[in-house]
Structures are given as structure tokens and as C-alpha cells.
C-alpha positions as CSV (number, residue, x, y, z in Angstrom):
1,X,5.7,9.3,-0.5
2,X,5.1,12.1,1.9
3,X,8.6,13.8,4.4
4,X,7.6,16.6,6.5
5,X,10.6,19.0,7.1
6,X,9.9,21.3,10.7
7,X,12.5,24.1,11.6
8,X,14.9,24.8,14.3
9,X,14.7,23.0,17.8
10,X,16.3,24.0,20.4
11,X,14.7,23.4,24.4
12,X,15.2,26.6,25.9
13,X,13.4,28.7,28.2
14,X,10.8,27.6,30.1
15,X,10.6,24.3,28.4
16,X,13.3,23.3,30.3
17,X,11.9,22.4,33.2
18,X,9.4,20.4,30.5
19,X,11.6,18.6,29.6
20,X,13.1,17.1,32.5
21,X,10.0,15.1,32.7
22,X,9.9,13.5,28.9
23,X,6.7,11.8,28.9
24,X,4.9,15.8,29.7
25,X,7.1,16.9,27.3
26,X,6.4,14.1,24.3
27,X,2.5,15.1,25.3
28,X,2.9,17.9,24.2
29,X,3.6,17.2,20.7
30,X,1.0,15.2,20.1
31,X,-1.0,17.4,17.1
32,X,2.8,17.1,16.0
33,X,3.4,13.4,16.2
34,X,-0.2,13.0,14.4
35,X,1.3,15.1,11.6
36,X,4.7,13.0,11.9
37,X,2.3,9.6,11.5
38,X,0.8,10.2,8.3
39,X,4.8,11.0,6.5
40,X,7.7,8.4,5.3
41,X,9.5,10.8,7.3
42,X,10.0,13.0,9.0
43,X,13.3,15.8,9.2
44,X,14.2,18.5,11.9
45,X,16.7,20.8,12.5
46,X,18.4,20.2,15.4
47,X,19.9,24.0,16.2
48,X,22.1,23.0,19.4
49,X,23.7,20.4,20.8
50,X,23.8,17.7,23.6
51,X,26.5,18.1,25.5
52,X,28.2,18.4,28.6
53,X,31.1,20.5,28.6
54,X,31.1,23.2,30.4
55,X,32.9,25.7,29.0
56,X,31.3,27.4,25.2
57,X,33.0,28.1,22.6
58,X,33.8,32.2,21.9
59,X,31.8,33.7,19.6
60,X,29.3,35.9,18.4
61,X,26.2,35.1,20.3
62,X,25.1,32.6,22.6
63,X,26.3,29.6,23.4
64,X,23.0,26.5,23.8
65,X,22.6,23.2,24.3
66,X,19.8,20.6,23.9
67,X,19.3,18.3,26.6
68,X,19.6,14.4,26.9
69,X,16.4,13.8,26.7
70,X,15.0,15.7,23.7
71,X,16.1,13.1,21.5
72,X,14.2,11.1,22.6
73,X,11.5,13.3,23.2
74,X,11.7,13.4,19.4
75,X,12.0,10.1,18.4
76,X,8.8,9.7,19.8
77,X,7.3,12.2,18.4
78,X,8.3,11.3,15.4
79,X,11.5,12.4,13.9
80,X,13.3,10.2,11.9
81,X,16.1,12.6,10.5
82,X,18.4,15.3,11.6
83,X,20.1,18.2,9.9
84,X,23.4,18.9,12.1
85,X,24.1,22.6,9.9
86,X,23.6,25.4,11.7
87,X,25.1,28.6,13.7
88,X,24.5,26.7,16.6
89,X,26.3,22.7,16.3
90,X,29.9,23.9,17.4
91,X,28.8,26.0,20.4
92,X,30.8,23.8,23.0
93,X,33.3,23.4,20.5
94,X,33.9,20.1,18.9
95,X,33.6,18.1,21.6
96,X,30.5,18.9,21.7
97,X,29.9,18.0,18.3
98,X,31.2,14.4,18.3
99,X,29.1,14.4,21.7
100,X,26.2,15.0,20.3
101,X,27.1,12.7,17.5
102,X,27.4,10.1,19.8
103,X,23.7,10.7,21.8
104,X,22.1,10.1,18.3
105,X,24.0,6.8,17.1
106,X,22.7,5.6,20.7
107,X,19.4,6.3,20.0
108,X,20.1,5.0,16.8
109,X,18.9,8.6,14.7
110,X,20.0,9.5,11.4
111,X,21.9,12.3,11.1
112,X,23.2,14.4,7.5
113,X,25.0,18.4,7.4
114,X,27.9,17.4,9.8
115,X,30.7,15.5,10.7
116,X,34.3,14.8,11.9
117,X,35.8,16.5,9.3
118,X,34.4,18.7,6.5
119,X,34.5,15.5,4.1
120,X,32.6,13.9,6.5
121,X,30.2,16.6,6.6
122,X,29.7,17.2,3.2
123,X,27.9,13.2,3.2
124,X,24.5,13.1,1.5
125,X,22.5,10.9,2.8
126,X,19.6,9.3,0.7
127,X,16.1,7.6,1.4
128,X,14.5,4.8,-0.5
129,X,11.2,3.6,-0.1
130,X,8.7,2.5,-3.4
131,X,11.0,2.7,-5.5
132,X,12.1,6.3,-5.3
133,X,14.8,7.2,-3.9
134,X,15.2,11.4,-2.1
135,X,18.8,13.1,-2.1
136,X,19.5,14.8,0.7
137,X,22.2,17.6,1.1
138,X,21.9,19.8,4.1
139,X,24.3,23.5,5.2
140,X,25.0,26.6,6.7
141,X,25.6,29.6,5.8
142,X,29.7,30.4,8.1
143,X,29.2,30.9,11.2
144,X,31.4,29.8,13.9
145,X,30.2,25.6,13.4
146,X,31.2,25.2,10.3
147,X,33.9,22.6,9.6
148,X,37.4,22.5,8.2
149,X,39.4,20.2,7.2
150,X,40.7,18.9,10.9
151,X,37.9,20.4,13.1
152,X,34.3,18.3,13.5
153,X,31.2,21.0,12.5
154,X,28.6,21.7,10.0
155,X,28.5,21.9,6.3
156,X,29.4,24.7,4.9
157,X,28.1,26.1,1.9
158,X,30.1,26.9,-0.7
159,X,29.5,27.5,-4.2
160,X,32.1,25.6,-5.6
161,X,31.0,22.5,-3.5
162,X,28.2,22.7,-4.3
163,X,28.0,22.1,-7.5
164,X,30.5,19.0,-7.6
165,X,28.1,17.4,-4.3
166,X,25.0,18.1,-6.0
167,X,26.9,16.7,-9.4
168,X,27.3,13.3,-7.7
169,X,23.7,12.3,-6.0
170,X,22.2,13.6,-8.9
171,X,22.4,10.2,-11.5
172,X,21.9,8.3,-7.6
173,X,18.7,9.5,-7.2
174,X,14.9,10.5,-8.5
175,X,14.4,13.6,-7.0
176,X,17.8,16.6,-5.1
177,X,16.5,18.2,-1.4
178,X,19.0,20.7,-0.4
179,X,18.2,22.1,3.3
180,X,20.2,25.7,3.9
181,X,20.4,27.1,6.9
182,X,20.4,30.9,6.3
183,X,19.6,34.4,5.6
184,X,18.9,37.4,8.3
185,X,17.9,36.8,11.2
186,X,14.3,38.4,12.2
187,X,14.3,39.1,8.7
188,X,10.8,37.5,6.7
189,X,12.4,36.9,3.1
190,X,15.5,36.5,1.6
191,X,18.4,39.0,0.6
192,X,19.1,39.8,-2.6
193,X,21.9,37.6,-2.7
194,X,19.7,34.0,-1.3
195,X,18.0,34.3,-3.8
196,X,20.1,34.1,-6.5
197,X,22.7,31.7,-4.7
198,X,18.6,29.1,-4.6
199,X,18.0,29.5,-7.7
200,X,21.4,28.6,-9.3
201,X,20.9,25.3,-6.3
202,X,18.1,24.5,-8.9
203,X,20.1,25.3,-12.2
204,X,22.7,22.9,-10.1
205,X,19.6,20.0,-10.6
206,X,17.9,19.8,-6.9
207,X,14.1,19.8,-7.2
208,X,13.1,21.3,-3.8
209,X,15.2,23.6,-1.6
210,X,14.0,24.0,2.5
211,X,15.4,26.8,3.9
212,X,15.5,27.9,7.8
213,X,17.3,30.0,10.0
214,X,15.5,33.3,10.8
215,X,13.2,32.7,13.3
216,X,10.4,33.5,11.4
217,X,8.7,32.0,8.7
218,X,9.1,33.0,4.5
219,X,6.8,33.3,1.8
220,X,8.1,30.2,-1.0
221,X,8.4,30.2,-5.1
222,X,8.3,28.2,-8.3
223,X,11.9,28.8,-9.9
224,X,11.7,26.4,-13.5
225,X,9.5,24.7,-12.3
226,X,11.2,23.4,-8.6
227,X,10.2,24.7,-5.6
228,X,11.9,27.1,-3.3
229,X,10.6,27.7,0.4
230,X,12.3,30.9,2.1
231,X,12.0,29.8,5.2
232,X,9.7,27.5,7.6
233,X,10.8,29.8,11.0
234,X,11.0,28.3,14.7
235,X,10.0,24.2,15.6
236,X,10.1,25.2,19.0
237,X,12.2,27.7,20.7
238,X,11.2,29.2,23.6
239,X,12.9,32.9,24.2
240,X,11.7,34.6,27.2
241,X,11.0,38.3,24.6
242,X,9.4,37.0,22.0
243,X,5.4,36.8,22.7
244,X,2.9,37.3,19.6
245,X,5.2,37.5,17.4
246,X,6.9,35.8,14.4
247,X,9.0,34.4,16.2
248,X,6.6,32.0,18.1
249,X,4.9,31.2,14.2
250,X,6.2,28.6,12.4
251,X,5.4,26.1,8.8
252,X,5.6,22.9,8.9
253,X,6.3,21.6,5.0
254,X,4.9,18.2,3.8
255,X,6.3,17.2,0.5
256,X,4.0,14.3,-1.5
257,X,7.3,12.8,-3.7
258,X,5.6,11.0,-6.2
259,X,5.7,11.4,-10.7
260,X,6.4,15.4,-9.5
261,X,5.9,16.9,-6.2
262,X,3.4,18.8,-4.4
263,X,2.9,19.9,-1.5
264,X,0.9,21.4,2.1
265,X,1.5,23.6,4.5
266,X,0.7,23.1,8.0
267,X,1.0,26.8,10.3
268,X,1.6,26.3,14.1
269,X,2.4,29.2,17.6
270,X,4.9,27.6,19.9
271,X,6.0,28.8,23.3
272,X,4.0,31.3,23.1
273,X,1.4,31.6,26.6
274,X,2.9,28.3,27.8
275,X,6.1,25.8,25.8
276,X,3.4,24.4,24.1
277,X,2.6,24.5,20.1
278,X,-0.7,24.0,18.8
279,X,-1.3,23.2,14.9
280,X,-3.4,26.0,13.6
281,X,-5.5,25.9,9.7
282,X,-4.1,27.7,6.9
283,X,-5.9,30.9,6.3
284,X,-4.3,31.6,9.7
285,X,-1.2,32.7,7.7
286,X,-2.6,31.9,3.5
287,X,-2.7,36.4,3.1
288,X,0.6,36.9,4.8
289,X,2.4,33.6,2.7
290,X,1.1,35.5,-0.2
291,X,2.3,38.8,0.6
292,X,5.7,38.0,0.8
293,X,5.1,35.6,-2.1
294,X,4.8,38.9,-3.8
295,X,7.5,40.3,-2.5
296,X,9.8,37.3,-3.5
297,X,9.0,37.2,-7.3
298,X,9.6,40.8,-7.8
299,X,13.9,41.9,-7.8
300,X,13.0,45.7,-7.6
301,X,10.6,45.3,-5.0
302,X,12.6,42.4,-3.6
303,X,15.7,44.7,-3.5
304,X,14.0,47.7,-1.2
305,X,12.7,45.8,1.5
306,X,15.8,44.7,2.1
307,X,17.8,48.1,2.1
308,X,15.0,49.5,4.2
309,X,15.7,47.0,6.6
310,X,19.8,47.0,6.3
311,X,19.7,51.2,7.3
312,X,17.3,50.1,10.2
313,X,20.2,47.3,11.1
314,X,23.1,49.6,11.1
315,X,25.2,46.5,10.2
316,X,28.5,49.0,11.3
317,X,27.3,49.9,14.8
318,X,29.0,47.2,16.3
319,X,32.1,48.4,14.9
320,X,31.2,52.1,16.9
321,X,32.6,52.4,20.2
322,X,30.5,52.3,22.1
323,X,29.8,49.3,24.3
324,X,27.1,49.5,26.9
325,X,23.2,48.4,25.7
326,X,21.8,52.1,27.2
327,X,24.6,53.7,25.0
328,X,24.2,51.9,22.4
329,X,20.4,52.3,22.0
330,X,20.8,56.2,22.5
331,X,23.3,56.1,19.2
332,X,21.0,53.1,17.5
333,X,17.8,56.2,17.6
334,X,20.6,59.6,16.7
335,X,21.4,60.7,19.6
336,X,25.1,59.7,19.4
337,X,27.0,60.8,16.3
338,X,28.5,57.8,14.2
339,X,32.3,58.0,14.7
340,X,33.2,56.2,11.1
341,X,34.6,58.4,9.1
342,X,33.3,57.9,5.7
343,X,37.0,57.0,4.5
344,X,37.5,54.0,6.8
345,X,33.8,52.8,5.6
346,X,35.3,52.9,2.1
347,X,38.3,50.5,3.5
348,X,34.9,48.5,5.4
349,X,34.4,48.0,2.8
350,X,36.5,46.8,-0.2
351,X,37.5,44.6,2.7
352,X,34.7,42.7,2.8
353,X,33.6,42.8,-1.1
354,X,37.1,42.4,-3.0
355,X,37.2,38.8,-3.1
356,X,41.2,38.6,-2.3
357,X,41.0,41.3,0.5
358,X,38.0,39.3,2.6
359,X,40.0,36.1,2.4
360,X,42.8,37.1,3.6
361,X,41.0,39.2,6.5
362,X,38.8,35.5,7.4
363,X,42.5,33.6,7.7
364,X,44.0,36.8,9.6
365,X,40.8,36.7,12.1
366,X,40.8,33.1,12.1
367,X,44.7,32.9,13.4
368,X,44.3,35.5,15.8
369,X,41.8,34.5,18.1
370,X,42.5,30.5,17.1
371,X,46.4,32.1,19.6
372,X,44.5,33.9,22.1
């Protein structure tokens, strides 16, 4: 049984105009359609909601949506299973999530990784064919899209829930696949925490972990005989500021579930000179994937590269009192001072490192923002 995995799909930029003509949009994906036709099941991350609701939620980052006919386009290409655990599903609130569910059901598309509440969002999906059963779980990092006990949204990652959900699914199927939406955007490697977490997912009983979200592809490793793919990159996601860079290159993962698991990687470029997808030979990414794999398996090297990225990103910069884009640029170039004292940094560190303090901070901010 062959199953195809694709990364993030969102109709943005030049693609919005292209998708005004459904047939023309479908023809853009002819090479992908041929590949989907060689698989019993093709899975894609439907990165943004289908909704008429106009007001986006208050969040860190843009609120984006997919046009209604994007579901029809993906279905005609050959995608029959959509993952919905991602950081954009709830961009237009619970109403947008529920509208997306209705649109998918109208097109008879199966989806998982989200629900009308957290209990529903945690539900697995089982695909059966040829006497084999593949069980799927879909989770995402905890951002503004997640479901709660009373609100619709995506299924968040929690180690405790993963334990119970994998234990419940494992006896029902031949293989367990966990699809995760997470990682540092534009960073081509897993963070050290991600690597430990995905190893833990394998230890719980998963046979395969597949990740997307970072807007760039990553490498993979074999852990205890099981495969972990740390990033598929974008599947189709136009961005006017991104040309001829990692944003524009993605991977399709073809997995054959037989008596054992085998796989193939299919690279492509997307939304570069035109809002199109072009399948490429594996040789176009083989050396880069080999390099990434070498870093992934070396804990010390991974930690070093990660720390270099952290210092470059300066994650405290949003807390600096520099609001103008140009003034922030001066700060990042070292031309303006860091006004957060060492003592204040120690307080911030303790607030996010200590489990109880972090829990308190999240509850407080959630409450404040929900009342505004």
C-alpha cells in the first residue's frame, strides 16, 4: 500500500488569481496528479480555512484563508485526506473552522487533526486496504489555532495526550503514523526539543513521524528502526518576497507500507517564477538532504547549529520598545541598545522555564486577551 504525504497548502499571492479558474488551477498540478495516481492515498496539509467570515483573530502573524474551490482542485489532483492540525486553521475563529468542516464534507473529503472541541480533534483516522490498517494521528504546536474543551480548532501537541492516543490506536492497526505541524520557521533542522519529542513518539509505538510547518524542507533519520521525516517544506504556498530560496522547494514523501516500510522522496519547486509546481529529480536535493541528515544524527552539532540560529533570531526582540520596522532593523544591526536588563531577562527566563510559572503566565494572558 503506497501513501503520499505533502506539506503546507495555502492559496496566496499570485495563486489567488490562478484559482479563479478551477480547471486552469488543476492543470497547473498535472505532474502532481500523475504522482497521486500512483498511490492508494494522498495526504495534504490544508493550511488555512475556507470561510466568508471577514474578521481575523488577534494573533502573532497573518490571518490567511483558502478559496472555496481549492478543495475541489485538490480533490481533482488526487488528494483524498486532509490534515487540519496547523497554526492557521482558526485564523477566523471557531466560525471559520466550522465553515471549513462543512466545505470539506460537501466535497466528501476526509479530514482529521481538528474538531468541534478538543475531544473530537484528538480522534485518529484509520485507512484500510489490502488487509493492512494504517492509523493516523495529527497534532500541531500550541499556537492560536488549537481546540479547547468548548471551542473548535486543531489538535495540540501534549506529551500526555500523545501517550494515551497512541496507546489506544496501536492495537487497532498494523502501522501508526503521527503527522506533526511544528518547528522553527525557515530553519532547515529540527530543534533539539523536537528531536527528543519525535523519538518519544516512536518510543510510544509510532512507526513513522512526518513533520511540516517550517516553510523549508529538512532531513530525516532512522530511530530504533523507525523513520522520522523532520520537514516536507511547502507544498503550494506563494509568497511575493520568496523566490529561488528554500521557501520555493518542497518534498513529497512516498511511503510503501508492506511487511516493512520503504520510502521515496520526490522533490519539486513551487511558486517561483510562476505560481506553478515542477517535479524535479532527487539528485537536485540529495546532497543537501545528506548534509542535513548528518547534522540531525549528531546531537552536539545539532545543538551548535541551533544555538547559532537562536542568537541570530534574537527572540527577545519583540519585547524591545522599538515598534517601527525601520527602528527594529537598526536594533537588529546592533545600532540601538538592548534595553532589557540582565535582571529582567532572568525574570523572563524563569517565567517561561518553570512549569508552574509558565502555566500561570499562559492562563493570565489567555484571560486578558479573551476579555478584550
